[in-house]
BALOBA-1460 file (C-alpha; in Angstrom, 3 decimals):
// residues 263
<rec num="1" residu="m" x="-17.412" y="-4.640" z="-5.645"/>
<rec num="2" residu="t" x="-20.481" y="-6.268" z="-4.012"/>
<rec num="3" residu="n" x="-24.376" y="-7.563" z="-5.221"/>
<rec num="4" residu="t" x="-26.279" y="-3.900" z="-6.331"/>
<rec num="5" residu="t" x="-28.344" y="-4.401" z="-8.141"/>
<rec num="6" residu="p" x="-29.230" y="-0.907" z="-10.892"/>
<rec num="7" residu="a" x="-32.619" y="-0.304" z="-8.669"/>
<rec num="8" residu="n" x="-30.958" y="-0.431" z="-5.398"/>
<rec num="9" residu="l" x="-27.940" y="1.713" z="-7.335"/>
<rec num="10" residu="a" x="-30.036" y="3.761" z="-8.662"/>
<rec num="11" residu="s" x="-32.189" y="4.765" z="-5.397"/>
<rec num="12" residu="q" x="-28.285" y="4.654" z="-3.299"/>
<rec num="13" residu="v" x="-26.804" y="7.451" z="-6.207"/>
<rec num="14" residu="g" x="-30.662" y="9.739" z="-6.494"/>
<rec num="15" residu="a" x="-30.471" y="9.778" z="-2.511"/>
<rec num="16" residu="s" x="-27.012" y="12.335" z="-3.210"/>
<rec num="17" residu="l" x="-24.345" y="13.499" z="-4.372"/>
<rec num="18" residu="a" x="-21.945" y="12.150" z="-1.653"/>
<rec num="19" residu="l" x="-23.893" y="8.633" z="-2.375"/>
<rec num="20" residu="g" x="-24.074" y="8.432" z="-5.703"/>
<rec num="21" residu="l" x="-19.993" y="8.301" z="-5.097"/>
<rec num="22" residu="a" x="-18.724" y="5.423" z="-3.391"/>
<rec num="23" residu="t" x="-22.699" y="3.884" z="-4.882"/>
<rec num="24" residu="l" x="-20.442" y="3.989" z="-8.558"/>
<rec num="25" residu="l" x="-17.486" y="2.202" z="-7.995"/>
<rec num="26" residu="c" x="-19.425" y="0.160" z="-6.490"/>
<rec num="27" residu="q" x="-20.262" y="-1.222" z="-10.477"/>
<rec num="28" residu="a" x="-16.484" y="-1.529" z="-11.579"/>
<rec num="29" residu="d" x="-16.296" y="-4.993" z="-13.287"/>
<rec num="30" residu="a" x="-15.867" y="-7.426" z="-9.812"/>
<rec num="31" residu="n" x="-14.031" y="-9.295" z="-12.306"/>
<rec num="32" residu="a" x="-10.699" y="-7.776" z="-12.168"/>
<rec num="33" residu="q" x="-7.504" y="-7.564" z="-10.176"/>
<rec num="34" residu="s" x="-6.932" y="-4.971" z="-7.513"/>
<rec num="35" residu="p" x="-4.478" y="-1.837" z="-8.728"/>
<rec num="36" residu="p" x="-1.494" y="-2.326" z="-6.836"/>
<rec num="37" residu="p" x="-0.717" y="-0.013" z="-4.326"/>
<rec num="38" residu="m" x="-0.848" y="3.414" z="-4.423"/>
<rec num="39" residu="t" x="0.874" y="6.885" z="-3.879"/>
<rec num="40" residu="q" x="-0.962" y="10.016" z="-3.612"/>
<rec num="41" residu="t" x="-1.501" y="10.403" z="-6.880"/>
<rec num="42" residu="p" x="-0.832" y="8.489" z="-10.193"/>
<rec num="43" residu="g" x="2.366" y="8.467" z="-11.405"/>
<rec num="44" residu="e" x="5.106" y="8.459" z="-8.826"/>
<rec num="45" residu="t" x="6.651" y="6.352" z="-7.474"/>
<rec num="46" residu="l" x="5.003" y="3.130" z="-5.125"/>
<rec num="47" residu="s" x="5.878" y="2.315" z="-1.436"/>
<rec num="48" residu="p" x="4.257" y="0.483" z="0.804"/>
<rec num="49" residu="m" x="1.919" y="1.605" z="4.494"/>
<rec num="50" residu="p" x="2.968" y="1.534" z="7.027"/>
<rec num="51" residu="e" x="1.645" y="-0.439" z="9.850"/>
<rec num="52" residu="s" x="-0.723" y="1.536" z="11.425"/>
<rec num="53" residu="l" x="-2.506" y="4.914" z="10.559"/>
<rec num="54" residu="s" x="0.414" y="7.754" z="11.561"/>
<rec num="55" residu="p" x="-1.166" y="9.765" z="14.580"/>
<rec num="56" residu="r" x="-2.169" y="12.481" z="11.725"/>
<rec num="57" residu="q" x="-4.281" y="9.394" z="10.102"/>
<rec num="58" residu="q" x="-6.004" y="8.780" z="13.069"/>
<rec num="59" residu="a" x="-7.238" y="12.654" z="14.242"/>
<rec num="60" residu="i" x="-8.050" y="13.524" z="10.901"/>
<rec num="61" residu="v" x="-11.213" y="10.140" z="11.551"/>
<rec num="62" residu="p" x="-13.281" y="11.817" z="14.608"/>
<rec num="63" residu="i" x="-12.971" y="15.515" z="12.808"/>
<rec num="64" residu="a" x="-14.495" y="14.281" z="8.935"/>
<rec num="65" residu="a" x="-17.127" y="12.290" z="11.602"/>
<rec num="66" residu="f" x="-17.822" y="14.521" z="13.497"/>
<rec num="67" residu="g" x="-18.287" y="17.756" z="10.016"/>
<rec num="68" residu="a" x="-20.426" y="14.219" z="8.368"/>
<rec num="69" residu="v" x="-22.681" y="14.684" z="11.184"/>
<rec num="70" residu="g" x="-22.849" y="18.013" z="12.035"/>
<rec num="71" residu="d" x="-22.006" y="18.283" z="15.710"/>
<rec num="72" residu="m" x="-19.702" y="21.139" z="16.128"/>
<rec num="73" residu="p" x="-19.051" y="21.598" z="19.735"/>
<rec num="74" residu="r" x="-17.639" y="17.682" z="19.343"/>
<rec num="75" residu="l" x="-15.777" y="18.571" z="15.401"/>
<rec num="76" residu="a" x="-14.303" y="22.051" z="17.633"/>
<rec num="77" residu="d" x="-12.185" y="18.959" z="19.433"/>
<rec num="78" residu="a" x="-11.453" y="16.918" z="17.082"/>
<rec num="79" residu="l" x="-9.777" y="20.134" z="14.527"/>
<rec num="80" residu="d" x="-8.193" y="21.400" z="18.175"/>
<rec num="81" residu="q" x="-6.743" y="18.009" z="18.711"/>
<rec num="82" residu="g" x="-5.951" y="16.980" z="14.266"/>
<rec num="83" residu="l" x="-3.787" y="20.420" z="14.600"/>
<rec num="84" residu="d" x="-1.798" y="19.281" z="17.689"/>
<rec num="85" residu="a" x="-0.993" y="15.390" z="15.854"/>
<rec num="86" residu="g" x="0.345" y="17.210" z="13.308"/>
<rec num="87" residu="l" x="-2.458" y="18.440" z="10.270"/>
<rec num="88" residu="t" x="-2.309" y="21.944" z="8.216"/>
<rec num="89" residu="v" x="-4.522" y="24.424" z="8.416"/>
<rec num="90" residu="n" x="-4.295" y="23.402" z="4.605"/>
<rec num="91" residu="d" x="-4.669" y="19.439" z="6.082"/>
<rec num="92" residu="n" x="-8.037" y="20.254" z="7.273"/>
<rec num="93" residu="k" x="-9.377" y="22.522" z="4.863"/>
<rec num="94" residu="e" x="-9.575" y="19.884" z="2.451"/>
<rec num="95" residu="i" x="-10.616" y="17.203" z="4.185"/>
<rec num="96" residu="l" x="-14.157" y="19.694" z="5.162"/>
<rec num="97" residu="v" x="-14.204" y="20.626" z="1.247"/>
<rec num="98" residu="q" x="-14.177" y="17.552" z="0.550"/>
<rec num="99" residu="l" x="-16.896" y="17.114" z="3.232"/>
<rec num="100" residu="y" x="-19.614" y="18.276" z="0.383"/>
<rec num="101" residu="a" x="-19.421" y="15.226" z="-1.988"/>
<rec num="102" residu="y" x="-20.799" y="13.162" z="0.996"/>
<rec num="103" residu="a" x="-22.305" y="14.757" z="3.087"/>
<rec num="104" residu="g" x="-23.569" y="18.255" z="1.113"/>
<rec num="105" residu="f" x="-22.652" y="21.690" z="0.649"/>
<rec num="106" residu="p" x="-24.628" y="23.041" z="4.238"/>
<rec num="107" residu="r" x="-22.326" y="20.397" z="6.242"/>
<rec num="108" residu="s" x="-19.260" y="21.260" z="5.083"/>
<rec num="109" residu="l" x="-19.544" y="25.275" z="4.838"/>
<rec num="110" residu="n" x="-20.887" y="24.829" z="8.670"/>
<rec num="111" residu="a" x="-18.115" y="22.492" z="9.004"/>
<rec num="112" residu="l" x="-14.982" y="24.680" z="7.390"/>
<rec num="113" residu="g" x="-16.671" y="27.158" z="9.395"/>
<rec num="114" residu="e" x="-15.522" y="26.290" z="12.522"/>
<rec num="115" residu="l" x="-12.423" y="25.731" z="12.020"/>
<rec num="116" residu="m" x="-11.705" y="29.067" z="11.548"/>
<rec num="117" residu="r" x="-12.760" y="29.563" z="14.741"/>
<rec num="118" residu="v" x="-10.980" y="27.298" z="16.144"/>
<rec num="119" residu="l" x="-7.713" y="28.796" z="13.865"/>
<rec num="120" residu="e" x="-8.469" y="32.119" z="15.512"/>
<rec num="121" residu="a" x="-9.386" y="30.650" z="20.040"/>
<rec num="122" residu="r" x="-5.512" y="29.261" z="18.544"/>
<rec num="123" residu="k" x="-4.246" y="32.445" z="17.625"/>
<rec num="124" residu="r" x="-5.575" y="33.957" z="20.548"/>
<rec num="125" residu="r" x="-4.204" y="31.036" z="23.082"/>
<rec num="126" residu="g" x="-0.688" y="31.901" z="21.312"/>
<rec num="127" residu="l" x="-0.596" y="29.030" z="18.476"/>
<rec num="128" residu="q" x="0.851" y="29.318" z="15.203"/>
<rec num="129" residu="d" x="-0.186" y="26.760" z="13.158"/>
<rec num="130" residu="a" x="1.527" y="25.720" z="10.219"/>
<rec num="131" residu="q" x="-0.205" y="26.127" z="7.643"/>
<rec num="132" residu="g" x="0.947" y="23.797" z="4.890"/>
<rec num="133" residu="q" x="1.141" y="22.801" z="1.081"/>
<rec num="134" residu="a" x="-1.391" y="24.454" z="-1.080"/>
<rec num="135" residu="p" x="-1.836" y="22.190" z="-4.836"/>
<rec num="136" residu="g" x="1.529" y="22.006" z="-6.430"/>
<rec num="137" residu="r" x="-0.233" y="21.924" z="-9.848"/>
<rec num="138" residu="a" x="-2.513" y="23.477" z="-12.173"/>
<rec num="139" residu="i" x="-6.346" y="21.537" z="-12.338"/>
<rec num="140" residu="p" x="-7.500" y="20.618" z="-15.823"/>
<rec num="141" residu="r" x="-10.606" y="22.212" z="-16.810"/>
<rec num="142" residu="g" x="-12.836" y="21.413" z="-19.689"/>
<rec num="143" residu="e" x="-12.193" y="17.749" z="-21.944"/>
<rec num="144" residu="a" x="-8.934" y="17.497" z="-19.643"/>
<rec num="145" residu="l" x="-9.777" y="17.326" z="-17.281"/>
<rec num="146" residu="l" x="-13.692" y="14.694" z="-17.131"/>
<rec num="147" residu="a" x="-9.688" y="12.678" z="-18.684"/>
<rec num="148" residu="a" x="-8.016" y="12.845" z="-15.587"/>
<rec num="149" residu="g" x="-11.154" y="12.012" z="-13.554"/>
<rec num="150" residu="t" x="-11.930" y="9.186" z="-15.157"/>
<rec num="151" residu="a" x="-8.615" y="7.289" z="-15.064"/>
<rec num="152" residu="n" x="-8.934" y="8.536" z="-11.364"/>
<rec num="153" residu="q" x="-11.621" y="6.734" z="-10.491"/>
<rec num="154" residu="t" x="-10.788" y="3.840" z="-12.792"/>
<rec num="155" residu="r" x="-7.322" y="3.555" z="-10.477"/>
<rec num="156" residu="l" x="-9.194" y="3.840" z="-7.186"/>
<rec num="157" residu="a" x="-12.016" y="1.370" z="-8.321"/>
<rec num="158" residu="g" x="-9.322" y="-1.241" z="-10.105"/>
<rec num="159" residu="a" x="-12.040" y="-1.201" z="-13.183"/>
<rec num="160" residu="p" x="-13.656" y="1.736" z="-15.912"/>
<rec num="161" residu="v" x="-17.019" y="2.439" z="-14.329"/>
<rec num="162" residu="t" x="-20.276" y="1.525" z="-15.269"/>
<rec num="163" residu="g" x="-23.786" y="0.811" z="-15.137"/>
<rec num="164" residu="a" x="-27.658" y="0.875" z="-15.612"/>
<rec num="165" residu="v" x="-27.632" y="4.128" z="-13.596"/>
<rec num="166" residu="f" x="-25.140" y="5.670" z="-15.674"/>
<rec num="167" residu="e" x="-26.432" y="5.209" z="-18.564"/>
<rec num="168" residu="f" x="-30.327" y="6.680" z="-17.232"/>
<rec num="169" residu="a" x="-28.502" y="9.561" z="-15.434"/>
<rec num="170" residu="p" x="-26.176" y="10.700" z="-17.728"/>
<rec num="171" residu="a" x="-24.691" y="14.156" z="-15.659"/>
<rec num="172" residu="i" x="-24.223" y="12.179" z="-12.533"/>
<rec num="173" residu="d" x="-21.586" y="9.568" z="-13.895"/>
<rec num="174" residu="e" x="-21.004" y="13.085" z="-15.617"/>
<rec num="175" residu="y" x="-20.118" y="15.506" z="-12.548"/>
<rec num="176" residu="l" x="-18.429" y="12.269" z="-10.612"/>
<rec num="177" residu="k" x="-16.362" y="12.478" z="-12.929"/>
<rec num="178" residu="t" x="-15.447" y="16.063" z="-13.186"/>
<rec num="179" residu="h" x="-16.187" y="17.361" z="-9.439"/>
<rec num="180" residu="l" x="-14.980" y="14.477" z="-7.780"/>
<rec num="181" residu="f" x="-12.663" y="12.517" z="-9.203"/>
<rec num="182" residu="g" x="-11.062" y="14.665" z="-11.008"/>
<rec num="183" residu="d" x="-11.500" y="18.439" z="-9.383"/>
<rec num="184" residu="i" x="-11.331" y="16.885" z="-5.985"/>
<rec num="185" residu="f" x="-8.586" y="13.540" z="-6.627"/>
<rec num="186" residu="e" x="-6.732" y="16.070" z="-8.769"/>
<rec num="187" residu="r" x="-5.539" y="18.474" z="-5.445"/>
<rec num="188" residu="d" x="-1.788" y="17.554" z="-4.713"/>
<rec num="189" residu="n" x="-1.467" y="18.403" z="-1.058"/>
<rec num="190" residu="l" x="-3.704" y="16.272" z="0.268"/>
<rec num="191" residu="d" x="-2.878" y="11.843" z="-0.793"/>
<rec num="192" residu="w" x="-5.467" y="9.523" z="-1.540"/>
<rec num="193" residu="q" x="-4.998" y="7.258" z="1.733"/>
<rec num="194" residu="s" x="-5.697" y="11.070" z="3.620"/>
<rec num="195" residu="r" x="-8.339" y="11.292" z="1.831"/>
<rec num="196" residu="e" x="-10.212" y="7.649" z="1.454"/>
<rec num="197" residu="i" x="-9.589" y="7.311" z="5.647"/>
<rec num="198" residu="a" x="-11.721" y="10.584" z="6.012"/>
<rec num="199" residu="t" x="-14.124" y="9.026" z="2.705"/>
<rec num="200" residu="v" x="-14.935" y="5.620" z="5.739"/>
<rec num="201" residu="s" x="-15.580" y="8.376" z="8.435"/>
<rec num="202" residu="m" x="-17.305" y="10.491" z="7.145"/>
<rec num="203" residu="l" x="-19.422" y="7.792" z="5.623"/>
<rec num="204" residu="s" x="-19.498" y="5.473" z="8.170"/>
<rec num="205" residu="a" x="-20.936" y="8.419" z="10.785"/>
<rec num="206" residu="l" x="-23.591" y="8.326" z="7.965"/>
<rec num="207" residu="q" x="-27.006" y="6.210" z="8.638"/>
<rec num="208" residu="g" x="-27.768" y="4.271" z="5.698"/>
<rec num="209" residu="a" x="-24.677" y="4.268" z="3.513"/>
<rec num="210" residu="d" x="-23.880" y="1.164" z="4.591"/>
<rec num="211" residu="s" x="-23.337" y="0.058" z="0.881"/>
<rec num="212" residu="q" x="-21.233" y="2.749" z="0.019"/>
<rec num="213" residu="v" x="-18.521" y="2.542" z="3.535"/>
<rec num="214" residu="q" x="-18.947" y="-1.166" z="1.735"/>
<rec num="215" residu="s" x="-16.615" y="0.462" z="-1.535"/>
<rec num="216" residu="h" x="-14.635" y="2.073" z="0.380"/>
<rec num="217" residu="m" x="-13.329" y="-0.475" z="2.131"/>
<rec num="218" residu="g" x="-12.008" y="-1.603" z="-1.130"/>
<rec num="219" residu="i" x="-11.082" y="2.043" z="-2.697"/>
<rec num="220" residu="s" x="-8.832" y="2.367" z="-0.178"/>
<rec num="221" residu="m" x="-7.760" y="-1.069" z="-0.077"/>
<rec num="222" residu="n" x="-6.592" y="-0.154" z="-2.707"/>
<rec num="223" residu="a" x="-4.866" y="3.107" z="-2.769"/>
<rec num="224" residu="g" x="-2.353" y="1.127" z="-0.994"/>
<rec num="225" residu="i" x="-4.137" y="1.385" z="3.119"/>
<rec num="226" residu="t" x="-3.910" y="-1.898" z="4.757"/>
<rec num="227" residu="a" x="-6.588" y="-3.574" z="6.060"/>
<rec num="228" residu="g" x="-4.537" y="-3.416" z="9.882"/>
<rec num="229" residu="q" x="-5.168" y="0.304" z="9.016"/>
<rec num="230" residu="l" x="-8.813" y="-0.190" z="8.600"/>
<rec num="231" residu="n" x="-9.341" y="-1.801" z="11.224"/>
<rec num="232" residu="q" x="-7.925" y="1.316" z="13.913"/>
<rec num="233" residu="l" x="-9.429" y="3.194" z="11.829"/>
<rec num="234" residu="v" x="-12.123" y="1.602" z="13.108"/>
<rec num="235" residu="k" x="-10.888" y="1.763" z="16.854"/>
<rec num="236" residu="v" x="-10.895" y="5.230" z="16.718"/>
<rec num="237" residu="l" x="-14.363" y="5.912" z="15.003"/>
<rec num="238" residu="a" x="-15.040" y="3.690" z="18.769"/>
<rec num="239" residu="d" x="-12.958" y="5.656" z="20.604"/>
<rec num="240" residu="r" x="-13.538" y="8.928" z="19.887"/>
<rec num="241" residu="v" x="-16.967" y="8.966" z="17.627"/>
<rec num="242" residu="d" x="-19.545" y="6.402" z="18.257"/>
<rec num="243" residu="a" x="-20.553" y="2.977" z="18.478"/>
<rec num="244" residu="d" x="-22.419" y="2.848" z="15.560"/>
<rec num="245" residu="a" x="-20.612" y="4.443" z="13.402"/>
<rec num="246" residu="a" x="-17.831" y="2.319" z="14.720"/>
<rec num="247" residu="a" x="-19.737" y="-0.976" z="13.530"/>
<rec num="248" residu="r" x="-20.774" y="-0.576" z="11.044"/>
<rec num="249" residu="a" x="-17.098" y="0.081" z="9.553"/>
<rec num="250" residu="q" x="-16.444" y="-2.659" z="11.489"/>
<rec num="251" residu="r" x="-18.757" y="-4.334" z="9.168"/>
<rec num="252" residu="a" x="-18.466" y="-2.835" z="6.012"/>
<rec num="253" residu="l" x="-14.473" y="-4.182" z="6.426"/>
<rec num="254" residu="s" x="-15.573" y="-7.698" z="7.303"/>
<rec num="255" residu="m" x="-17.858" y="-8.233" z="4.278"/>
<rec num="256" residu="q" x="-14.553" y="-6.275" z="2.062"/>
<rec num="257" residu="i" x="-11.820" y="-8.802" z="3.271"/>
<rec num="258" residu="a" x="-14.144" y="-12.265" z="2.656"/>
<rec num="259" residu="v" x="-15.390" y="-10.952" z="-0.857"/>
<rec num="260" residu="r" x="-11.684" y="-10.566" z="-1.368"/>
<rec num="261" residu="a" x="-10.700" y="-13.751" z="0.162"/>
<rec num="262" residu="k" x="-12.518" y="-15.603" z="-2.879"/>
<rec num="263" residu="p" x="-10.646" y="-17.260" z="-5.591"/>
């Protein structure tokens, strides 16, 4: 999807598992056609996305961004507002568990602790938040998990993913397929569009992840999110997070749109 070189790719992946995920997706066959928009998991009936982000989807943006940078006071406010906007307890758990893949376990654990404090404070105020759905199917294990993760990765990226870095360090390829595209993306209680909204928001909030933001703008479109909705995501970043995160997201979106416009 991008012109990332193998040398740059290797350094990016080596930085962290999170950045490796996004860089990995840049290596999908550049000539492959984008897959049709998808619903939350493969195998379901495809349906068009609405023209704008729902209040619930908009609420994901600051939660993901503040969790990624470890801003606990602003994360607490965003979680409170997200619950008011219709995010369930399990929706928030899924977003903050997924955070480990992009910002590391410390940020994910701290954010989950903050969610616990927010929920307790809301209970003291007499608010009863919906628990939400748990995953509706068992997550496969062993070779079945690797196969499921590979299929999810291929569909989101638009083609099978290859690259010199995976020959150099095969373990990172296996971890990405099993832990991220398998363990996380096989959890069907948060749809893939919501997961990508969270991912773009997390990466946009982090400095030095510009190529990964661009990759996930393309993956978001593969998952059925429209350019108009992504522009709205940028506006939410500008209004509720900060100008730098919004600028990174806008640059990435503009580049992805330009790439897709080429014959």
